[in-house]
C-alpha positions as CSV (number, residue, x, y, z in Angstrom):
1,M,44.9,78.2,188.7
2,L,43.3,81.1,190.7
3,E,46.1,80.8,193.3
4,A,48.8,81.0,190.6
5,L,46.9,84.0,189.0
6,Q,46.8,85.8,192.3
7,S,50.5,85.1,192.9
8,A,51.3,86.4,189.4
9,I,49.8,89.9,190.0
10,P,52.6,91.1,192.4
11,L,55.2,89.9,189.8
12,I,53.9,92.3,187.1
13,A,52.8,95.1,189.4
14,T,56.3,96.5,189.6
15,L,57.9,99.7,188.2
16,E,60.6,97.6,186.5
17,V,58.1,95.5,184.5
18,L,56.1,98.6,183.6
19,I,59.1,100.5,182.3
20,I,60.4,97.5,180.3
21,M,57.0,97.1,178.7
22,L,56.6,100.8,177.9
23,I,60.0,100.7,176.2
24,G,59.8,97.3,174.6
25,I,56.7,97.7,172.6
26,P,57.8,100.9,170.7
27,I,61.2,99.3,170.0
28,G,59.4,96.3,168.6
29,L,57.1,98.5,166.4
30,I,60.1,100.3,165.0
31,L,62.2,97.1,164.4
32,G,59.2,95.4,162.8
33,A,58.6,98.4,160.5
34,I,62.2,98.3,159.2
35,P,62.4,95.7,156.4
36,G,65.1,93.2,157.1
37,I,65.1,93.6,160.9
38,G,61.8,92.4,162.3
39,G,60.9,90.6,165.5
40,M,63.2,87.6,165.2
41,V,66.3,89.7,164.9
42,G,65.1,92.0,167.7
43,V,64.3,89.2,170.1
44,G,67.5,87.3,169.1
45,V,69.8,90.3,169.7
46,L,68.3,91.1,173.1
47,L,68.2,87.4,174.2
48,P,71.7,87.5,175.8
49,L,70.8,90.7,177.7
50,T,68.1,88.8,179.6
51,F,70.8,86.6,181.2
52,G,70.9,87.5,184.9
53,M,67.5,89.2,184.8
54,D,64.5,87.9,186.8
55,P,62.2,85.7,184.7
56,V,59.3,88.0,184.4
57,P,61.2,91.2,183.4
58,A,63.2,89.1,181.0
59,M,60.2,87.6,179.3
60,V,58.2,90.8,179.2
61,L,61.1,92.5,177.3
62,L,61.2,89.8,174.6
63,I,57.4,89.4,174.3
64,S,56.8,93.2,174.1
65,I,59.3,93.4,171.3
66,Y,57.8,90.4,169.6
67,K,54.2,91.8,169.9
68,G,55.2,95.2,168.6
69,A,57.3,93.8,165.7
70,I,54.3,91.8,164.3
71,L,52.2,95.0,164.1
72,G,55.1,97.1,162.9
73,G,55.6,94.9,159.9
74,S,52.3,96.0,158.4
75,F,53.3,99.7,158.5
76,S,56.0,99.3,155.9
77,A,53.8,96.9,153.9
78,I,51.1,99.5,153.6
79,L,53.3,102.6,153.0
80,I,56.1,101.3,150.8
81,N,54.9,97.9,149.6
82,T,57.7,96.1,151.5
83,P,56.6,94.0,154.5
84,G,58.8,94.5,157.6
85,E,57.9,91.0,158.6
86,A,57.3,88.1,156.1
87,S,53.9,87.5,157.7
88,S,52.8,90.9,156.6
89,A,53.3,90.1,152.9
90,P,49.6,89.6,152.1
91,T,48.9,93.0,153.7
92,C,50.7,94.6,150.7
93,F,48.0,93.3,148.3
94,D,45.4,95.8,149.5
95,G,47.3,98.0,152.0
96,Y,49.6,99.5,149.4
97,P,46.8,100.2,146.8
98,L,44.9,101.9,149.6
99,S,48.0,104.0,150.4
100,N,48.3,105.0,146.7
101,K,44.7,106.1,146.7
102,G,45.4,108.4,149.7
103,F,43.9,106.2,152.4
104,S,47.1,105.0,154.2
105,K,45.8,106.3,157.5
106,K,42.7,104.2,157.2
107,A,44.6,101.1,156.2
108,M,47.1,101.5,159.1
109,Q,44.2,101.9,161.6
110,A,42.6,98.8,160.3
111,S,45.9,97.0,160.7
112,I,46.3,98.2,164.3
113,F,42.9,97.2,165.5
114,S,42.7,93.8,163.7
115,S,46.2,92.9,164.9
116,A,45.7,93.8,168.5
117,F,42.3,92.2,169.0
118,A,43.2,89.0,167.0
119,D,46.3,88.7,169.1
120,L,44.2,89.3,172.3
121,F,41.8,86.5,171.3
122,S,44.8,84.2,170.6
123,D,46.2,84.9,174.1
124,F,43.0,83.7,175.7
125,V,43.2,80.6,173.5
126,L,46.7,80.1,174.9
127,I,45.6,80.5,178.5
128,I,42.8,78.0,178.2
129,G,44.4,75.6,175.8
130,S,47.8,75.4,177.5
131,F,46.4,74.5,180.9
132,A,44.1,71.8,179.3
133,L,46.9,70.3,177.2
134,A,49.2,70.3,180.2
135,M,46.8,68.1,182.1
136,V,46.7,65.7,179.2
137,A,50.5,65.8,178.8
138,L,51.0,64.7,182.4
139,Q,49.8,61.3,181.2
140,F,52.6,61.1,178.6
141,G,55.6,58.8,179.2
142,P,58.9,58.8,177.3
143,S,57.6,56.9,174.3
144,Q,54.6,59.2,173.9
145,I,56.8,62.3,174.1
146,F,59.2,60.8,171.6
147,W,56.4,60.4,169.0
148,V,55.0,63.9,169.7
149,I,58.5,65.3,169.0
150,V,58.7,63.2,165.8
151,F,55.3,64.6,164.7
152,S,56.3,68.1,165.4
153,L,59.6,67.8,163.5
154,L,57.8,66.1,160.6
155,M,55.2,68.7,160.3
156,T,57.7,71.5,160.7
157,G,59.9,70.1,157.9
158,C,57.0,69.4,155.6
159,L,55.0,72.6,156.0
160,T,57.9,75.0,155.9
161,G,59.2,76.1,152.6
162,T,58.1,75.4,149.0
163,H,59.9,72.0,148.6
164,L,59.3,69.0,150.8
165,W,62.9,67.8,150.5
166,K,64.4,71.1,151.5
167,G,62.3,71.2,154.7
168,L,63.4,67.6,155.6
169,L,67.0,68.5,154.8
170,S,66.8,71.4,157.2
171,I,65.5,69.0,159.9
172,A,68.3,66.6,159.2
173,L,70.9,69.4,159.6
174,G,69.4,70.5,162.9
175,L,69.5,66.9,164.2
176,F,73.1,66.5,163.2
177,I,74.2,69.9,164.8
178,G,72.3,68.9,167.9
179,T,74.4,65.8,168.4
180,I,77.7,67.8,168.6
181,G,79.2,67.6,172.1
182,L,78.8,65.0,174.8
183,D,76.4,62.1,174.9
184,P,73.4,63.4,177.0
185,M,73.0,60.1,178.8
186,I,76.5,58.9,179.6
187,G,78.7,61.9,178.9
188,S,81.0,60.3,176.3
189,P,82.3,62.6,173.5
190,R,80.8,62.5,170.0
191,L,81.9,63.6,166.6
192,G,85.4,64.1,167.9
193,V,84.7,67.4,169.6
194,V,86.8,66.8,172.7
195,P,90.2,67.1,171.0
196,I,89.0,70.0,168.8
197,L,86.7,72.0,171.0
198,G,87.5,70.8,174.4
199,R,85.0,69.1,176.7
200,L,82.0,70.8,175.2
201,E,78.6,69.6,176.3
202,G,77.0,71.0,173.2
203,L,76.8,74.1,171.1
204,E,75.7,77.2,173.0
205,L,72.0,77.7,172.2
206,V,72.1,81.5,172.1
207,A,75.1,81.5,169.8
208,V,73.2,79.2,167.4
209,L,70.0,81.2,167.5
210,L,71.8,84.5,166.9
211,G,73.9,83.1,164.2
212,V,71.0,81.5,162.3
213,F,68.5,84.4,162.6
214,A,70.4,87.7,163.3
215,L,73.7,87.2,161.4
216,S,72.1,85.5,158.3
217,E,69.6,88.3,158.2
218,I,72.4,90.9,158.3
219,F,74.3,89.0,155.5
220,I,71.2,88.9,153.3
221,N,70.4,92.6,153.7
222,A,74.0,93.6,153.3
223,E,74.0,91.8,150.0
224,V,70.7,93.5,148.9
225,S,71.9,96.9,150.1
226,K,75.0,96.6,148.0
227,R,73.0,96.2,144.8
228,K,71.1,99.4,145.5
229,A,72.3,102.8,144.5
230,P,74.1,104.9,147.2
231,G,71.7,107.0,149.2
232,H,68.8,104.6,148.4
233,K,65.7,105.3,150.5
234,L,62.9,103.1,151.3
235,G,60.1,105.4,150.2
236,E,58.5,108.8,150.2
237,K,55.0,107.9,151.3
238,K,53.1,110.1,153.7
239,L,50.3,109.4,156.1
240,T,47.2,110.6,154.3
241,G,43.4,110.3,154.2
242,P,40.6,110.1,156.6
243,S,40.2,107.7,159.6
244,I,38.4,104.4,159.3
245,T,34.6,104.7,159.7
246,F,32.1,102.5,161.6
247,S,30.5,101.2,158.4
248,E,34.0,100.0,157.2
249,I,34.6,98.3,160.5
250,K,31.3,96.6,160.2
251,E,32.0,95.5,156.7
252,S,35.5,94.2,157.7
253,F,34.3,92.3,160.8
254,K,33.7,89.0,158.8
255,A,37.3,89.2,157.6
256,F,38.5,89.7,161.2
257,L,36.6,86.6,162.3
258,I,38.0,84.5,159.5
259,G,41.6,85.6,160.2
260,T,41.3,85.3,164.0
261,A,39.7,81.8,163.9
262,Y,42.1,80.4,161.3
263,G,45.2,82.0,162.8
264,S,44.4,80.7,166.3
265,A,43.6,77.2,165.0
266,T,46.8,76.9,162.9
267,G,49.0,78.5,165.5
268,I,48.6,75.4,167.7
269,L,50.1,73.2,165.0
270,P,53.9,73.3,164.7
271,G,55.5,74.3,161.4
272,I,52.7,76.3,159.8
273,G,53.8,79.7,161.1
274,T,52.4,83.2,160.7
275,S,53.1,83.7,157.0
276,A,51.1,80.7,155.9
277,A,48.3,81.7,158.3
278,A,48.2,85.2,156.8
279,F,48.1,84.0,153.2
280,L,45.5,81.4,153.9
281,S,43.4,83.8,155.9
282,Y,43.5,86.4,153.1
283,A,42.5,83.7,150.6
284,L,39.6,82.5,152.7
285,A,38.4,86.1,153.2
286,R,38.6,86.9,149.5
287,Q,36.5,83.8,148.8
288,A,34.0,84.7,151.5
289,Y,33.6,88.2,150.1
290,G,33.3,87.0,146.5
291,G,36.5,88.8,145.6
292,K,35.2,92.3,146.2
293,T,33.7,94.7,148.7
294,K,31.4,97.7,148.3
295,T,34.3,100.0,147.4
296,A,37.0,97.9,145.8
297,K,38.1,94.5,144.6
298,F,40.5,92.4,146.6
299,G,44.0,93.3,145.5
300,E,43.0,96.8,144.5
301,G,42.5,98.4,147.9
302,A,39.9,96.3,149.8
303,L,40.0,97.1,153.5
304,P,38.9,93.6,154.6
305,G,42.0,92.2,152.8
306,V,44.2,94.1,155.2
307,V,42.1,93.0,158.2
308,A,42.1,89.3,157.2
309,S,45.9,89.3,156.7
310,E,46.8,91.0,159.9
311,A,44.3,89.2,162.0
312,G,45.6,85.9,160.6
313,N,49.2,86.4,161.3
314,N,48.7,88.0,164.7
315,A,46.3,85.3,165.9
316,V,49.1,82.8,165.6
317,S,51.4,84.3,168.1
318,G,49.5,83.3,171.3
319,A,48.3,79.9,170.2
320,N,51.8,79.1,168.9
321,L,53.1,79.1,172.5
322,I,50.8,76.3,173.6
323,P,53.1,73.4,172.5
324,L,56.1,75.3,173.7
325,L,54.8,75.7,177.3
326,T,53.1,72.4,177.7
327,L,55.4,70.0,175.8
328,G,58.6,72.0,175.5
329,I,58.3,71.9,171.7
330,P,58.7,75.2,169.8
331,G,56.2,75.5,166.9
332,S,58.0,78.3,165.1
333,A,61.3,80.2,164.9
334,I,60.2,82.9,167.4
335,A,58.9,80.2,169.8
336,A,62.4,78.7,169.6
337,L,63.9,82.0,170.7
338,L,61.5,82.3,173.6
339,L,62.4,78.7,174.6
340,G,66.0,79.8,174.7
341,A,65.0,82.7,176.9
342,L,63.1,80.4,179.3
343,M,66.1,78.0,179.5
344,L,68.4,80.9,180.3
345,Q,66.1,81.6,183.3
346,G,66.3,78.0,184.4
347,I,62.7,77.3,183.4
348,T,62.2,74.1,181.5
349,P,58.8,74.1,179.6
350,G,56.7,71.0,179.9
351,P,53.6,69.7,181.7
352,M,55.1,70.5,185.1
353,I,55.7,74.1,184.3
354,F,52.3,75.1,185.7
355,I,53.2,73.4,189.0
356,E,56.8,74.4,189.3
357,H,56.6,77.9,187.9
358,G,52.9,78.7,187.9
359,P,53.1,82.3,189.0
360,V,55.7,83.1,186.4
361,V,53.7,81.5,183.6
362,Y,50.5,83.3,184.5
363,A,52.4,86.6,184.9
364,I,53.6,86.1,181.3
365,F,49.9,85.5,180.2
366,L,48.8,88.7,181.9
367,L,51.6,90.6,180.3
368,M,50.8,89.3,176.9
369,I,47.2,90.6,177.3
370,I,48.4,94.0,178.5
371,S,50.9,94.3,175.7
372,N,48.2,93.9,173.1
373,L,46.2,96.8,174.6
374,L,49.4,98.9,174.7
375,N,50.0,98.0,171.1
376,V,46.8,99.8,170.1
377,I,47.9,103.0,171.9
378,Y,51.5,102.9,170.7
379,G,50.4,102.0,167.2
380,H,48.4,105.2,166.9
381,L,51.0,107.4,168.6
382,L,53.9,106.1,166.4
383,I,52.2,106.2,163.0
384,K,53.7,109.5,162.1
385,P,57.3,108.9,163.5
386,I,57.4,105.5,161.8
387,T,56.2,107.0,158.6
388,R,59.1,109.5,158.7
389,L,61.5,106.7,159.7
390,L,60.6,104.7,156.6
391,K,61.9,107.5,154.4
392,G,65.4,106.9,155.6
393,N,68.1,104.2,155.0
394,P,67.8,101.3,157.6
395,S,71.2,99.8,156.8
396,I,72.8,102.0,159.5
397,I,71.3,99.8,162.1
398,Y,73.1,96.6,160.9
399,P,76.5,97.4,162.4
400,V,74.9,98.1,165.8
401,V,73.0,94.8,165.6
402,L,76.2,93.0,164.8
403,L,78.1,94.6,167.7
404,V,75.3,93.6,170.1
405,C,75.3,90.1,168.8
406,F,79.0,89.5,169.4
407,T,79.0,91.3,172.8
408,G,75.9,89.4,174.0
409,V,77.2,86.0,173.0
410,Y,80.6,86.6,174.5
411,S,79.2,87.8,177.8
412,L,77.4,84.5,178.4
413,N,80.5,82.3,178.9
414,H,83.4,84.6,178.0
415,R,84.5,82.1,175.3
416,L,85.7,83.0,171.8
417,L,84.5,79.5,170.8
418,D,80.9,80.8,171.1
419,L,81.6,83.7,168.8
420,G,83.0,81.2,166.2
421,V,79.9,79.0,166.6
422,M,77.7,82.0,166.0
423,L,79.6,83.1,162.9
424,A,79.7,79.6,161.5
425,M,75.9,79.2,162.0
426,G,75.3,82.6,160.4
427,I,77.3,81.6,157.3
428,L,75.5,78.2,157.1
429,A,72.1,79.8,157.5
430,Y,73.0,82.4,154.9
431,L,73.9,79.7,152.4
432,L,70.8,77.7,153.2
433,R,68.6,80.8,152.6
434,K,70.3,81.5,149.3
435,G,69.5,77.9,148.3
436,G,65.8,78.3,149.3
437,V,66.2,75.9,152.3
438,P,64.1,77.1,155.4
439,I,66.2,77.7,158.5
440,A,63.5,77.5,161.2
441,P,63.2,73.7,161.0
442,M,66.9,73.4,161.5
443,V,66.8,75.5,164.7
444,I,63.7,73.6,166.1
445,A,65.4,70.3,165.3
446,F,68.6,71.4,167.0
447,I,66.7,72.4,170.2
448,L,64.7,69.2,170.3
449,T,67.6,66.7,169.5
450,T,68.5,66.1,173.1
451,L,64.9,65.7,174.2
452,L,64.2,63.3,171.3
453,E,67.3,61.2,172.0
454,R,66.7,61.0,175.8
455,N,63.1,59.9,175.5
456,F,64.0,57.4,172.8
457,R,66.8,55.8,174.9
458,L,64.8,56.0,178.1
459,S,61.9,54.2,176.5
460,L,64.2,51.4,175.5
461,T,65.7,51.3,178.9
462,L,62.3,50.9,180.5
463,S,61.3,48.2,178.1
464,R,64.7,46.5,178.3
465,G,65.3,46.9,174.6
466,D,61.8,46.0,173.4
467,F,60.8,48.3,170.6
468,G,57.2,47.3,171.1
469,I,56.9,50.1,173.7
470,F,56.7,52.6,170.8
471,I,53.5,51.1,169.4
472,D,51.8,49.5,172.4
473,S,50.2,52.6,173.8
474,P,46.9,54.0,172.3
475,I,48.4,57.5,172.5
476,N,51.4,56.3,170.5
477,Q,49.2,54.7,167.9
478,V,47.2,57.9,167.5
479,V,50.3,60.0,167.1
480,I,51.8,57.6,164.6
481,G,48.6,57.7,162.6
482,M,48.7,61.5,162.7
483,C,52.3,61.4,161.4
484,A,51.3,59.1,158.5
485,I,48.2,61.0,157.6
486,G,50.0,64.4,157.8
487,L,52.8,63.1,155.6
488,I,50.4,61.7,153.0
489,L,48.4,64.9,152.9
490,V,51.6,67.0,152.5
491,I,52.9,64.8,149.7
492,I,49.6,65.0,147.9
493,Q,49.5,68.8,148.3
494,H,53.1,69.1,146.9
495,L,52.3,66.9,144.0
496,R,49.2,69.0,143.2
497,E,51.2,72.2,143.4
498,R,53.9,70.8,141.1
499,K,51.2,69.8,138.6
500,L,49.6,73.2,138.7
501,S,53.0,75.0,138.3
502,S,53.9,72.8,135.3
503,E,50.6,73.5,133.6
């Protein structure tokens, strides 16, 4: 570990990496602050541009944008009551009332500090947890990996969205799309793609990711913008009020601990995501404070409400990469995009990543820590420019995003087919979102389909067709039990929510 860390330092101590990080974080802050853009679109659009770059500069570009975008989402939530990122929605509850009372500066400073330091703690959880889990994962065989993937898919489908069947439908669609192409074991064509699409191994990952996330987002926002009056502006808020005081920091510290602890814990589990962590952290903090602080009630401008929400959603980001790096299983949509970036670099996440690409992995860890510290600096420097930016109309950026998407996807393989795949996936994702079906489970299932199938068939090959291999191992039995318990708890929770809504 120490040797890999020492080898990682020269990889990040370059002018190229420094410049990319200094540019990437403010870009992420701006994209995150603009409603409808956010980190997923930013990372997705720039994903093709990393093709041909060295691994460390490529990952620092995407991670810097991701880190900045999570923080930027709180700026618009506080100033105009419209979260730039979905995970910043609970920040509106107290951030916007604070802004209306003339304390927007105080609310934004609380958001910056809680976001950066919760994310920093989560990164240390990532460093410690990923190495430990990788050592355990080395003991996993094909059947154990198969059940871990099943558990991840099940939890992702069940915990994403408001309806259980919609999450499972999204998983099923992802598994179906993942089988398009050639058989991963023997290379035979499936679903008749050879006469239609040529000898296609499978759908291009970047084309699918950009279609699902970037294009569908553009379609949704184009529809919303069309309903608004010409010349519509996001808001006219100004940065006002005094800075945050030490007594307010002290009062909000409990909310920070709640959000950081809960966000880091839930980030390890696939499917929960930043939005759920933010809402639950806010609810727990509200309960811990008895619904009010010394100056205001929760929902009416309580500063700990802003802190809990932002600490909760930012603490997920580091811990969420633990299953990605150690098992190759993305636990969220943004993790799926980062998985695509690693695969473009020829790096396959899994237990062996610390042995085969140790210096690169630890360079990424160090860069994540540095980017959090830069987030504090940039967050304060860009408060006023972003405030002025939010007075304008963000729709002018959509044509640029669209152009970059098509150019980036075509540059990968120089095939018009990939552009058609991206457009088709964008339309499909748009229709799913209109129907309330979450799209993140579909993407995660698409990425994991080949890994799931290979481990399933390899297990049967090793056991000579004996299905007992899937239940003989104690690890398999534990994971099967986790699947059953998790599914039962999710069903009970959905039934309870349905009963409450009917009442």
